[in-house]
C-alpha positions in Angstrom: -26.3 -41.8 -33.8 -22.6 -41.3 -34.5 -23.1 -37.6 -35.1 -24.8 -37.2 -31.7 -21.9 -39.0 -29.9 -19.4 -36.7 -31.6 -21.3 -33.6 -30.5 -21.5 -34.9 -27.0 -17.8 -35.4 -26.8 -17.1 -31.9 -28.1 -19.2 -30.3 -25.3 -17.3 -32.2 -22.7 -13.8 -31.1 -23.9 -13.7 -27.8 -22.0 -14.1 -29.6 -18.7 -11.4 -32.2 -19.4 -9.0 -30.2 -21.5 -5.5 -31.3 -22.0 -4.3 -28.0 -20.7 -5.4 -28.0 -17.1 -3.9 -27.2 -13.7 -0.6 -29.0 -13.3 -0.6 -30.0 -17.0 -0.3 -26.7 -18.8 2.9 -27.5 -20.7 5.0 -24.5 -19.5 6.7 -22.9 -16.5 7.5 -19.3 -15.7 10.6 -18.0 -17.6 13.3 -16.0 -15.8 12.1 -12.6 -14.8 14.5 -10.9 -17.3 12.4 -12.4 -20.1 9.5 -10.2 -19.2 11.3 -7.1 -20.4 11.3 -3.6 -19.1 7.8 -2.4 -20.0 4.3 -3.5 -19.2 2.4 -4.4 -22.4 -0.9 -3.4 -20.8 -1.6 -1.1 -17.9 -5.3 -0.6 -17.2 -8.1 -0.6 -14.6 -9.9 -3.9 -14.2 -13.2 -2.2 -13.7 -15.2 -5.4 -14.1 -14.3 -5.9 -10.5 -16.1 -2.9 -8.9 -13.5 -2.2 -6.2 -11.3 -3.9 -3.5 -9.6 -6.3 -6.0 -7.9 -8.7 -3.6 -6.8 -11.8 -5.6 -6.8 -13.3 -9.1 -6.2 -16.7 -10.8 -6.1 -17.9 -14.4 -8.3 -21.0 -15.0 -6.8 -23.0 -17.9 -10.0 -25.1 -18.1 -12.1 -22.1 -19.1 -9.3 -19.9 -20.3 -10.6 -17.0 -18.2 -9.6 -15.1 -15.1 -11.3 -15.3 -11.8 -10.9 -12.4 -9.4 -12.1 -11.7 -5.8 -13.5 -8.6 -4.2 -12.7 -8.5 -0.6 -15.2 -5.9 0.6 -18.3 -7.3 -1.1 -17.1 -11.0 -0.9 -17.7 -11.6 -4.5 -16.0 -13.7 -7.2 -15.9 -12.5 -10.8 -15.1 -14.4 -14.0 -13.4 -12.2 -16.5 -12.4 -12.6 -20.1 -9.0 -10.9 -20.4 -8.6 -8.0 -20.2 -11.8 -6.7 -18.7 -15.0 -8.4 -20.0 -17.3 -9.6 -17.1 -18.7 -13.1 -17.8 -20.3 -14.1 -14.4 -20.2 -13.3 -10.7 -20.8 -15.2 -7.5 -21.8 -13.9 -4.1 -19.9 -16.0 -1.5 -20.7 -14.1 1.7 -22.1 -17.3 3.2 -18.7 -19.0 2.8 -16.3 -16.3 4.0 -16.0 -13.3 6.3 -12.9 -11.8 4.8 -12.3 -13.1 1.3 -8.7 -12.6 0.1 -7.3 -15.2 -2.3 -8.4 -17.6 -5.0 -6.7 -20.4 -7.0 -8.0 -22.6 -9.8 -8.0 -26.3 -9.1 -9.2 -27.6 -12.5 -12.5 -27.7 -14.2 -14.7 -25.1 -12.3 -13.3 -26.0 -8.9 -11.4 -23.4 -6.9 -9.8 -22.8 -3.5 -10.5 -19.5 -1.7 -9.0 -18.1 1.5 -10.5 -16.4 4.4 -8.2 -14.0 6.3 -10.1 -14.0 9.5 -10.8 -16.6 10.6 -7.9 -18.3 8.8 -9.1 -21.1 6.5 -9.1 -22.6 3.0 -12.4 -23.5 1.3 -12.9 -25.6 -1.8 -15.8 -24.6 -3.9 -17.2 -25.3 -7.4 -18.4 -22.1 -9.3 -21.2 -23.1 -11.6 -21.7 -21.2 -14.9 -25.1 -19.9 -13.8 -23.7 -17.9 -10.9 -24.4 -20.5 -8.2 -21.9 -22.5 -6.3 -21.8 -26.0 -5.0 -19.6 -28.5 -3.1 -18.2 -25.9 -0.6 -15.9 -27.6 1.9 -13.7 -25.9 4.5 -10.5 -27.9 4.7 -8.9 -26.7 8.0 -9.6 -23.6 10.0 -7.1 -21.8 12.2 -3.3 -21.7 12.6 -1.0 -21.9 15.7 -0.1 -19.3 16.9 -3.4 -17.6 16.0 -3.3 -14.8 13.5 -4.3 -11.4 14.7 -7.4 -9.8 13.2 -7.1 -9.2 9.4 -3.6 -10.6 9.4 -4.3 -14.2 8.2 -4.2 -15.9 4.8 -3.8 -13.5 1.9 -3.4 -16.0 -0.9 -3.5 -19.7 -1.7 -2.4 -22.1 -4.4 -2.1 -25.9 -4.9 0.8 -27.8 -6.3 0.2 -31.6 -6.7 -1.7 -32.6 -3.6 -0.4 -29.9 -1.3 -1.9 -26.5 -0.6 0.3 -23.5 0.1 -1.0 -20.3 1.8 0.6 -17.1 2.8 0.0 -15.1 6.0 0.1 -11.4 5.4 2.1 -10.0 8.3 3.0 -10.3 12.0 4.6 -12.5 10.9 4.6 -12.9 7.1 4.8 -16.7 6.7 4.2 -19.5 4.3 2.0 -22.4 5.4 1.3 -25.8 3.8 -1.5 -28.3 4.1 -0.7 -31.8 3.0 -3.4 -34.1 1.6 -5.4 -35.5 4.5 -3.7 -33.4 7.1 -5.7 -31.8 10.0 -3.5 -28.8 10.6 -1.4 -26.3 8.6 2.4 -26.7 8.9 4.8 -23.8 9.1 6.8 -23.9 5.9 9.0 -20.8 6.0 9.2 -19.4 9.5 9.1 -15.6 9.8 9.9 -14.3 6.4 11.0 -11.0 7.8 14.0 -12.9 9.2 14.9 -14.4 5.8 18.7 -14.2 5.1 18.4 -12.6 1.6 15.4 -10.3 1.7 13.4 -9.5 4.7 9.7 -9.9 3.7 7.5 -7.9 6.1 4.2 -8.0 4.3 2.8 -10.3 1.6 -0.2 -9.6 -0.6 -0.7 -12.9 -2.3 1.0 -15.9 -4.0 0.6 -18.2 -7.0 2.1 -21.2 -8.7 4.0 -21.0 -11.9 2.5 -23.3 -14.5 3.8 -26.9 -14.1 6.7 -26.0 -11.8 6.6 -28.1 -8.6 9.3 -26.4 -6.5 8.4 -22.7 -7.0 6.1 -20.2 -5.5 5.7 -16.6 -6.5 5.0 -14.1 -3.7 3.7 -10.6 -3.9 5.8 -8.8 -1.3 4.0 -5.6 -0.5 6.9 -4.5 1.8 10.3 -6.1 2.0 13.8 -4.8 2.7 16.5 -5.4 0.1 19.4 -3.7 -1.7 18.1 -0.9 -4.0 19.0 0.9 -7.2 22.5 1.7 -6.1 23.3 -1.9 -5.4 24.3 -1.3 -1.8 21.8 0.7 0.4 18.8 -1.2 1.8 15.3 0.1 2.1 11.6 -0.8 1.9 10.5 -2.0 -1.5 7.7 -3.9 -3.3 8.2 -6.8 -5.7 7.5 -10.3 -6.9 9.6 -13.0 -5.2 10.5 -16.3 -6.9 10.7 -18.7 -3.9 12.1 -22.2 -3.9 9.9 -24.5 -1.8 12.4 -27.2 -1.1 15.0 -25.1 0.6 13.5 -21.6 1.1 15.9 -19.9 -1.3 14.8 -16.7 -2.9 15.9 -17.1 -6.5 15.1 -13.7 -7.9 12.8 -10.7 -7.6 10.9 -8.4 -10.0 9.9 -4.8 -9.3 8.7 -3.1 -12.5 5.1 -1.7 -12.3 4.5 -3.3 -8.9 6.8 -0.7 -7.3 4.2 2.0 -7.8 1.0 0.1 -7.3 -1.0 1.4 -4.4 -2.0 -1.9 -2.8 -0.8 -5.0 -4.8 -2.9 -8.0 -3.9 -2.9 -10.7 -6.6 -0.7 -12.4 -9.2 -1.3 -15.0 -11.9 0.5 -16.4 -14.9 -0.8 -18.1 -18.1 0.2 -19.0 -21.7 -1.6 -17.0 -24.4 -2.9 -19.4 -27.0 -2.5 -16.9 -29.9 1.1 -15.5 -29.3 2.4 -18.4 -27.3 3.8 -15.9 -24.8 3.7 -16.4 -21.0 1.7 -13.6 -19.4 2.2 -12.2 -15.9 -0.7 -10.2 -14.5 -0.4 -8.3 -11.2 -3.5 -6.7 -9.7 -4.4 -4.6 -6.7 -6.9 -2.3 -5.0 -9.0 -0.6 -6.2 -8.8 -2.4 -9.5 -5.3 -1.8 -10.8 -4.0 -4.3 -13.4 -0.5 -4.5 -15.0 0.5 -7.1 -17.6 3.9 -8.3 -18.8 4.7 -10.9 -21.4 7.7 -13.2 -21.9 8.7 -15.4 -24.8 9.0 -19.0 -23.5 12.0 -19.6 -25.7 13.9 -16.9 -23.9 17.4 -18.1 -22.9 18.2 -15.7 -20.1 19.1 -17.2 -16.8 17.2 -16.9 -13.5 18.7 -14.1 -11.5 20.0 -12.2 -14.6 17.3 -9.5 -14.5 18.7 -6.0 -14.5 19.0 -4.1 -11.2 16.6 -1.4 -12.4 13.8 -4.0 -13.1 14.5 -6.1 -10.0 14.4 -3.1 -7.6 12.3 -0.1 -6.8 13.3 3.5 -6.6 13.6 4.5 -2.9 10.4 6.3 -2.0 10.8 9.4 0.1 8.6 8.1 2.9 6.4 10.9 4.1 7.1 11.8 7.8 6.1 14.5 10.2 8.7 17.0 9.0 7.1 20.4 8.7 6.7 21.6 5.1 4.2 24.4 5.8 5.1 28.0 5.3 3.7 31.0 7.1 1.1 31.3 4.3 0.1 27.7 4.9 -0.4 28.2 8.6 2.8 26.4 9.8 2.9 23.4 12.0 1.4 24.3 15.5 2.8 22.7 18.7 5.9 21.4 17.0 9.6 22.3 16.9 12.6 20.7 15.1 14.7 18.6 17.4 17.5 21.1 18.5 19.6 18.2 19.8 20.2 16.9 16.3 19.4 19.9 14.0 21.8 22.8 13.5 20.1 25.8 15.0 20.4 29.2 16.6 18.1 30.5 19.3 18.0 34.0 17.9 15.5 35.6 20.3 15.0 34.9 24.0 12.8 36.3 26.8 15.9 37.1 29.0 15.3 40.9 28.6 11.8 41.6 27.4 11.8 44.3 24.7 15.5 43.8 24.1 16.4 40.2 23.5 12.9 39.0 22.3 11.4 39.7 18.9 8.2 39.7 16.9 7.1 36.9 14.6 7.9 39.0 11.6 11.4 39.7 13.0 11.9 35.9 13.5 11.0 35.2 9.9 13.3 37.9 8.7 16.2 36.6 10.8 15.8 33.2 9.2 15.6 34.8 5.7 18.8 36.8 6.2 20.9 34.7 8.5 23.0 31.6 8.0 22.8 28.8 10.6 26.4 27.5 11.2 27.2 28.4 7.6 24.1 26.8 6.1 20.9 28.3 4.7 18.0 28.7 7.2 15.2 26.5 6.1 12.8 26.5 9.2 11.9 28.9 12.0 10.0 28.3 15.2 8.2 31.0 17.2 6.8 31.1 20.7 4.1 33.8 20.7 3.8 34.0 24.5 7.5 34.4 25.3 8.4 36.0 21.9 11.3 33.6 21.5 12.6 32.4 18.1 14.7 29.5 16.8 16.1 29.3 13.3 17.1 25.9 11.8 19.2 24.5 8.9 17.0 21.6 8.1 14.4 20.1 10.4 15.2 16.7 11.9 12.8 14.8 14.1 10.3 17.6 14.6 8.1 16.7 17.5 5.6 18.1 20.0 6.3 21.3 21.7 3.5 23.0 23.6 4.9 26.5 23.1 6.1 26.7 19.5 4.8 26.8 15.9 7.3 25.7 13.3 7.4 27.2 9.7 9.2 26.2 6.6 10.7 29.0 4.5 9.5 27.2 1.4 7.7 24.0 0.8 10.5 21.8 -0.7 8.2 19.3 -2.4 5.2 19.9 -4.7 2.1 18.1 -3.5 -0.5 20.0 -5.4 -3.1 18.3 -7.7 -4.9 20.2 -10.4 -8.2 19.7 -8.5 -6.9 21.6 -5.4 -4.5 24.0 -7.1 -5.3 24.7 -10.8 -2.0 26.5 -11.2 0.0 23.8 -9.5 3.4 24.6 -8.0 4.3 27.5 -10.2 7.9 28.0 -11.5 8.9 24.6 -10.2 10.1 21.4 -11.9 11.7 18.1 -10.8 15.4 17.9 -11.7 15.4 15.9 -15.0 19.1 15.1 -14.5 18.4 12.9 -11.5 14.6 12.1 -11.9 13.5 9.4 -14.3 11.4 11.2 -16.9 10.1 11.5 -20.4 9.6 14.7 -22.3 6.3 13.6 -23.8 5.3 16.9 -25.6 7.6 19.4 -27.3 7.4 22.6 -29.3 9.3 21.1 -32.2 6.2 21.0 -34.5 3.4 23.2 -33.0 0.0 21.6 -33.3 1.6 18.1 -33.7 4.2 17.4 -31.0 2.9 19.8 -28.4 -0.1 19.3 -26.1 -2.6 20.9 -23.8 -2.4 20.7 -20.0 -5.3 18.2 -20.0 -3.4 16.0 -22.5 -0.3 16.3 -20.4 -2.2 15.1 -17.3 -3.8 12.3 -19.2 -0.5 11.1 -20.6 0.8 10.9 -17.0 -2.1 8.7 -16.0 -1.6 6.3 -19.0 2.1 6.2 -19.2 3.6 2.7 -19.4 7.4 3.2 -19.5 7.1 3.8 -15.8 4.4 4.8 -13.4 4.1 8.6 -13.6 3.4 10.4 -10.3 4.3 13.9 -11.3 4.0 16.1 -14.4 5.3 19.5 -15.4 3.7 21.8 -18.0 5.0 24.8 -19.9 1.9 26.9 -20.8 3.7 29.1 -23.3 5.5 26.4 -25.3 2.9 23.6 -24.6 5.6 21.2 -23.5 5.1 18.4 -21.0 7.5 16.4 -18.8 6.4 13.2 -17.0 8.3 12.0 -13.9 8.4 8.7 -12.1 9.6 10.4 -8.9 10.4 14.1 -8.3 14.0 14.4 -7.1 15.8 17.7 -6.6 12.7 19.8 -7.2 13.8 23.4 -8.0 13.0 26.7 -9.6 12.1 26.8 -13.3 10.8 30.0 -14.9 8.7 28.2 -17.5 7.0 25.2 -15.8 4.3 24.5 -13.3 4.5 21.1 -11.6 1.5 18.9 -10.5 1.1 15.5 -8.8 -1.6 13.1 -9.7 -2.3 12.4 -6.1 -1.4 14.3 -3.0 0.7 11.8 -1.0 0.0 13.3 2.4 -3.4 13.8 4.2 -3.7 17.0 6.2 -7.4 16.9 6.8 -8.8 16.8 10.4 -12.4 15.8 11.1 -14.5 19.0 10.8 -17.3 20.3 13.0 -20.0 18.7 11.0 -18.4 15.2 11.2 -16.9 15.3 7.7 -13.4 16.0 6.6 -10.5 13.5 6.4 -9.1 11.8 3.3 -11.2 9.0 1.9 -9.6 5.7 0.9 -6.3 6.5 2.6 -4.4 5.0 5.5 -0.8 5.3 6.9 1.4 2.3 6.2 1.1 0.2 9.3 4.2 -1.7 8.4 6.4 1.4 9.0 4.3 3.7 11.2 3.8 3.2 15.0 0.2 2.2 15.4 -2.4 0.3 17.3 -5.6 -1.2 15.9 -8.0 -0.5 18.8 -11.3 -1.5 17.2 -11.8 -4.7 15.2 -14.8 -6.4 13.6 -14.3 -9.7 15.4 -17.5 -9.1 17.4 -19.8 -6.1 18.0 -18.3 -5.4 21.4 -14.9 -4.9 19.8 -16.1 -2.5 17.1 -16.5 1.3 17.7 -18.2 4.4 16.2 -16.3 7.1 14.4 -16.8 9.4 17.4 -15.2 6.8 19.7 -12.3 6.3 17.3 -11.6 10.0 17.3 -11.7 10.1 21.1 -9.4 7.1 21.4 -6.8 9.0 19.4 -7.1 11.9 21.8 -6.6 9.6 24.7 -3.6 7.7 23.3 0.2 8.3 23.7 2.8 6.0 22.2 5.1 6.0 25.1 7.4 3.4 23.5 8.4 6.2 21.1 8.7 8.9 23.7 6.6 10.5 26.5 5.0 13.1 24.2 4.3 10.8 21.2 0.7 11.7 21.0 -1.6 10.1 18.5 -1.5 12.3 15.4 -3.6 10.4 12.9 -6.6 8.0 13.0 -8.3 5.9 10.4 -11.8 4.6 10.5 -13.6 1.9 8.4 -17.3 2.9 8.4 -18.5 -0.5 7.1 -16.6 -2.8 9.6 -16.4 -0.2 12.3 -12.7 -0.7 12.8 -10.2 1.9 14.0 -6.4 2.5 13.7 -4.5 5.0 15.7 -1.1 6.3 14.5 1.9 8.3 15.7 3.0 10.2 12.6 2.0 8.9 9.2 4.7 7.2 7.1 4.1 5.8 3.7 0.6 7.0 3.4 -1.2 4.9 0.8 -4.5 3.9 -0.8 -6.9 1.8 1.3 -10.3 1.1 0.0 -11.9 0.7 3.4 -10.6 3.6 5.5 -10.9 7.4 5.9 -7.8 9.0 7.4 -7.9 12.0 9.7 -5.2 14.2 11.3 -5.5 15.3 15.0 -3.7 18.3 16.3 -2.7 18.9 19.9 -5.4 21.5 20.1 -8.0 19.1 18.9 -6.6 16.5 21.3 -7.0 18.8 24.4 -10.5 19.8 23.4 -11.6 16.2 23.2 -9.9 15.3 26.5 -11.7 18.2 28.1 -15.0 16.6 27.1 -14.2 12.9 27.5 -11.2 12.6 29.8 -7.5 11.8 29.3 -7.7 8.0 29.5 -9.6 5.3 27.7 -12.2 4.1 30.2 -12.6 0.7 28.6 -10.7 -0.9 25.7 -13.2 -2.5 23.2 -12.8 -6.3 23.4 -14.9 -9.4 22.7 -16.6 -10.8 25.7 -15.2 -14.0 27.3 -16.9 -17.2 26.2 -17.3 -20.4 28.1 -15.2 -23.5 27.5 -12.6 -23.6 24.8 -13.8 -20.4 23.2 -12.7 -18.4 26.2 -9.1 -18.8 25.2 -9.9 -17.1 21.9 -11.6 -14.2 23.6 -8.7 -13.9 26.0 -6.3 -13.7 23.0 -8.3 -10.8 21.6 -8.2 -9.0 25.0 -4.4 -9.5 25.2 -3.8 -8.3 21.7 -5.9 -5.2 22.2 -4.2 -4.3 25.5 -0.7 -5.0 24.1 -1.4 -3.0 21.0 -2.5 0.1 22.9 1.0 1.2 24.0 -0.1 3.7 26.6 -2.9 6.1 27.4 
């Protein structure tokens, strides 16, 4: 009898362990304690795709991750062993965040409609006890801009709104409404947080939250200039102070979405795991006995390298086809109008002559980098640089040379020949050398693989010397220039230049312009069938849209379509193009625009909106109509 009682108690221990939420015996050390290098950089493929949130459950000593697109929850033994999964489509329309509450109970967030749900995830893949706490915030969040993450400290829930505005909310025990905790985080005095991917608690700490800032403005590597960055923010709940920030591997994650901390039983170290779409995972470790102070992290680890945000500036040479219907802004770019139509046959010139004039002529003492030619009038501009290139019905602009290598091995097996990033100003590692042939050198395949798996920094670009079998890895590619020995490659082409083709294909899958920094409107949403649209309609809406707040000829240049949810974004330009699991991104030229307008008209006949509903629901539908109309700047 006594033996049976002992066995019964042992089986209960995991559910009532001493180490549980709020009683784990540790807090998160200062960020400096996590060092300068991730100890594990891998793909969490046990979550098939769309990894949107993660939490450590001290009761089971496992990770629980959420998949936004499939609305699934996965239990994972670190680092990547799948234990169980739960389909929670019946509980959520837009699953984003998850937080362990103790035992097998969890809180999950729905981004749209905004809500927190408590649920118990049973070991057999079923769930029970699902309870929605409170649904909706005031003012109402726009479509897909609601709660991105949730955590609970004591009896209070904390949730974070993604954007427009990025904001922290809290829900006290027994409350019937969420309370604004932080105000608009983009107006924060220290760092301006524009977009948040998630949040978490830090062990037993009661006055701290850790936010995954996908986009914020703060001082950068030089300690003075400010620009957009990504990072983990240590936020003090009681007074809203930002205590410190951490960049590291998060700087180069495509779409960071989740963060969690835990104490490893074997090493005793505190682990910090950041995850993102599709299934990126990056792990750092800190010794809890570390004596560094909060805020003492080095500037290099606190900040991100300033990214050269891709813009509309023409980088296409004559061989690439140039940039039709564009011209550099002559009001702000040094230029000469070298050929005119004043005296046909005398003052005008051919396209070849225009090119040669740029190749052989200085522009106000500077090298000519771009030329623009008007075929009809035989006129020619030459430019030193190309600022704010924009629509011009008459001209095609050409770059004398593409200043940046954006060729992958898949598209260009030879890469960018005789080019290499400047190693004096670009963070790099020379990973293969010719010191000991057959030992220290490597093949091109190995060079590429080393770039993919590099942990000292996130490698984006690699350069290979075929003759010497040497390999350089680069975090960013600054000062790219001629090098007789090397060919340079990127792991991923950062800019999409693919229109929709005649068979309905084309575009760049799993890509979208950064809506935080690119003028845009979301014209179709999945709030109701009436507000959705087809891919054909999305393309036509782009052709019928002008962003007049930018200027009178700011025509839609890019559009992105989500085939599953039938949602559509329209963009003017495409800055900060990045990974997005749901969307395919397309370009649209002025020529394509005019063709579509010829078939379908120049204006949008009817903006897709949800129908009005009777009673209280009509206010909600009215809000959708207002948002859609306001977002579409002009047609």
